[in-house]
C-alpha positions in Angstrom: -21.3 -26.4 12.9 -22.0 -29.6 10.9 -19.2 -31.8 9.8 -19.7 -30.9 6.1 -19.4 -27.2 7.0 -15.9 -27.9 8.5 -14.7 -30.4 6.0 -12.3 -28.1 4.3 -9.0 -26.4 5.0 -7.9 -22.8 5.6 -4.3 -21.8 5.1 -2.3 -19.0 6.8 0.8 -18.3 4.7 3.9 -16.1 5.1 7.1 -15.8 3.3 10.2 -17.4 4.9 13.8 -18.0 3.9 12.9 -21.4 2.4 10.0 -20.1 0.4 6.6 -20.1 2.1 5.5 -21.4 5.4 1.8 -22.5 5.5 -0.3 -23.6 8.4 -3.4 -25.5 7.3 -6.3 -25.8 9.7 -9.9 -26.9 9.7 -12.5 -24.4 10.8 -13.2 -26.5 13.9 -9.5 -26.3 14.8 -9.2 -30.0 15.3 -6.5 -30.5 12.7 -3.3 -28.6 11.8 -0.6 -29.2 9.2 2.4 -26.9 8.9 4.8 -27.2 6.0 7.3 -25.1 4.1 6.9 -24.9 0.3 9.5 -23.5 -2.1 6.9 -21.7 -4.2 3.5 -20.1 -3.6 2.1 -22.2 -6.4 3.1 -25.3 -4.3 1.0 -23.9 -1.4 -2.0 -23.7 -3.7 -1.3 -27.3 -4.9 -0.9 -28.8 -1.4 -2.9 -31.9 -0.7 -5.1 -29.9 1.7 -6.4 -27.9 -1.2 -7.2 -24.9 1.1 -10.6 -23.3 0.3 -9.2 -20.0 1.7 -5.5 -18.9 1.6 -4.7 -15.9 3.9 -1.3 -14.6 2.9 0.8 -11.9 4.6 1.8 -10.2 1.3 0.3 -7.3 -0.6 -2.2 -8.2 -3.2 -3.5 -5.9 -5.9 -0.6 -3.8 -7.1 -1.5 -0.3 -8.3 -0.3 1.3 -11.5 0.2 4.5 -9.6 0.6 4.9 -5.8 -1.3 7.6 -4.0 -0.7 9.2 -0.6 -0.3 6.5 2.0 -0.4 3.7 -0.5 -3.4 1.6 -1.5 -6.9 1.9 0.0 -6.1 -1.2 2.1 -3.2 0.4 3.9 -5.0 3.7 4.4 -8.0 1.8 5.9 -6.0 -0.3 8.3 -3.5 2.2 9.7 -5.9 4.2 11.8 -7.1 1.0 13.5 -3.6 0.0 14.6 -2.6 3.2 16.6 1.0 2.9 17.6 1.4 -0.3 15.6 0.5 1.4 12.3 4.1 1.7 11.2 4.0 -2.1 10.6 1.8 -1.4 7.6 4.0 0.0 4.8 2.9 1.6 1.6 3.0 -0.6 -1.5 4.4 1.1 -4.6 3.3 0.6 -8.2 3.6 -2.7 -10.0 6.5 -1.2 -12.1 8.5 -0.5 -8.9 7.8 -4.0 -7.6 8.9 -5.6 -10.8 12.1 -3.5 -11.1 15.3 -5.5 -11.5 17.3 -3.7 -8.7 16.8 -1.3 -5.8 17.8 1.8 -7.8 15.4 0.9 -10.6 12.7 0.3 -8.1 13.2 3.7 -6.5 13.2 5.4 -9.9 10.0 3.6 -10.9 8.3 4.4 -7.6 9.2 8.1 -7.8 7.8 8.2 -11.4 4.5 6.4 -10.4 3.6 7.9 -7.0 1.9 11.1 -5.8 3.5 12.5 -3.9 6.8 11.0 -5.3 8.2 8.4 -2.9 11.0 5.9 -3.1 10.7 2.2 -2.1 11.9 1.2 1.3 14.6 -1.4 1.6 12.4 -3.6 3.7 9.7 -3.6 1.0 12.2 -4.1 -1.8 13.5 -7.2 0.0 10.1 -8.8 -0.1 9.4 -7.7 -3.7 10.2 -11.2 -5.1 7.5 -12.7 -2.9 5.1 -9.9 -3.9 5.9 -10.6 -7.6 5.4 -14.3 -7.2 1.8 -14.0 -5.7 0.9 -11.2 -8.1 2.0 -13.2 -11.2 -0.1 -16.2 -10.0 -3.2 -14.1 -9.4 -2.8 -12.3 -12.7 -2.6 -15.6 -14.6 -5.6 -17.1 -12.8 -7.9 -14.2 -11.7 -10.5 -16.7 -10.2 -8.0 -17.3 -7.4 -9.0 -13.9 -6.1 -12.0 -15.8 -4.5 -9.6 -18.0 -2.6 -6.4 -16.0 -1.9 -6.7 -13.0 0.5 -4.2 -10.5 1.8 -3.9 -10.4 5.5 -1.8 -8.4 8.0 -0.7 -9.9 11.3 -1.1 -6.7 13.3 -4.7 -6.4 12.1 -5.4 -10.0 13.2 -3.9 -9.2 16.6 -6.1 -6.0 16.7 -9.2 -8.2 16.1 -8.1 -10.8 18.7 -7.4 -8.0 21.2 -11.0 -6.7 21.2 -10.4 -4.4 18.3 -7.6 -2.5 20.1 -4.0 -2.3 19.0 -1.5 -4.3 21.0 0.3 -2.3 23.7 3.8 -3.6 22.9 5.8 -3.6 19.7 7.4 -6.8 18.4 10.6 -4.9 17.5 12.3 -1.9 19.0 15.1 -0.2 16.9 14.9 -3.2 14.4 15.6 -5.7 17.2 13.2 -8.3 18.5 11.4 -7.1 21.7 10.7 -10.1 23.8 7.7 -8.7 25.7 6.0 -7.9 22.4 6.8 -11.3 20.9 5.4 -13.0 24.0 2.2 -11.0 23.7 1.8 -12.1 20.0 2.5 -15.8 20.8 
């Protein structure tokens, strides 16, 4: 690969308690910068100016949610075997933008077929989903730069397109053998 072909940054981004953690790398892998940003917009404005931003957050909220969620969730689950429970269904935009958990469940029930409530886990990350959604709706051309990713799908790819054998959590508690495998 020529130097010009690797003279840009890629960013892997995930939500964290302080906002967003971003790891910026060059395609050749010879440079890495990790930082925490309070807002997703700050990630996009970082000095590295990532050409591609891969974020572990749902992108593309539906107006109505169908069986199993969006096409992205339905396409990925069969690949992940026993790890498919790590991919949760994303409810409608109205449910994600609801002011509290009860309102989110009501909105989800009214906008899903079959009717489904919002999980607590998903509701807890709704502010992060809203933040990314709002930025992409204001500037649709960012859709050529910002992409939704899922860690278990990345591990599937790195593992020869086979799901990982061990879970990262068991009964909502970290499972060290699964965490070691992912590291």
